C-alpha positions as CSV (number, residue, x, y, z in Angstrom):
1,M,26.4,-12.4,66.7
2,G,27.9,-16.4,66.2
3,E,25.4,-18.9,66.9
4,A,27.8,-20.2,69.6
5,K,26.6,-17.5,71.5
6,R,23.1,-16.9,70.8
7,R,22.9,-21.1,71.6
8,K,24.3,-20.0,74.7
9,E,22.1,-17.5,75.8
10,L,19.6,-19.5,75.4
11,G,20.1,-22.2,77.2
12,M,21.2,-24.8,74.5
13,P,23.3,-27.1,74.1
14,P,26.0,-27.0,72.0
15,R,25.3,-27.7,68.6
16,D,26.5,-31.6,67.5
17,K,28.3,-32.2,64.3
18,K,27.5,-34.7,61.8
19,K,29.7,-37.3,61.1
20,K,29.9,-39.2,57.9
21,N,28.2,-42.7,58.5
22,M,32.6,-44.3,57.8
23,D,31.3,-48.0,58.6
24,K,29.2,-48.9,55.0
25,K,31.3,-52.0,54.5
26,A,33.3,-52.4,51.4
27,G,32.6,-55.2,48.6
28,F,34.7,-58.9,48.2
29,L,36.3,-57.3,45.4
30,N,37.7,-53.5,46.7
31,N,38.7,-55.9,50.2
32,L,40.6,-58.1,48.0
33,S,41.7,-55.8,45.6
34,A,42.8,-53.6,48.8
35,K,44.5,-56.6,50.9
36,Y,46.3,-57.5,47.6
37,P,47.1,-54.8,45.2
38,F,49.1,-56.9,43.0
39,L,46.6,-59.8,42.1
40,P,45.3,-58.1,38.6
41,F,48.2,-58.2,37.8
42,I,49.4,-61.6,38.3
43,L,45.8,-62.7,37.0
44,G,45.8,-61.1,33.4
45,G,49.3,-62.4,33.4
46,V,48.5,-65.8,33.4
47,L,45.3,-65.3,31.7
48,L,47.6,-64.2,28.8
49,T,50.2,-67.1,28.6
50,I,46.5,-69.5,28.8
51,L,45.6,-67.7,25.9
52,I,48.9,-67.4,24.2
53,V,49.0,-71.7,25.3
54,D,45.5,-72.1,23.9
55,L,46.3,-70.7,20.1
56,V,49.6,-71.9,19.8
57,N,47.7,-75.5,19.8
58,Y,45.2,-74.6,17.6
59,Y,47.5,-74.0,14.7
60,K,49.9,-77.1,15.4
């Protein structure tokens, strides 16, 4: 006999389904990376450009 039938015979309400808590707040970086997925490439390019310019100025 299944649990649903047994609960019905005993006069108990149906079992509540457990819901996972998906209301957790994501961090700032997670929200930012989800909103702008191309941002790491832009920041990497800017950083690389700065490093190259610094290297050229150092060896002048």
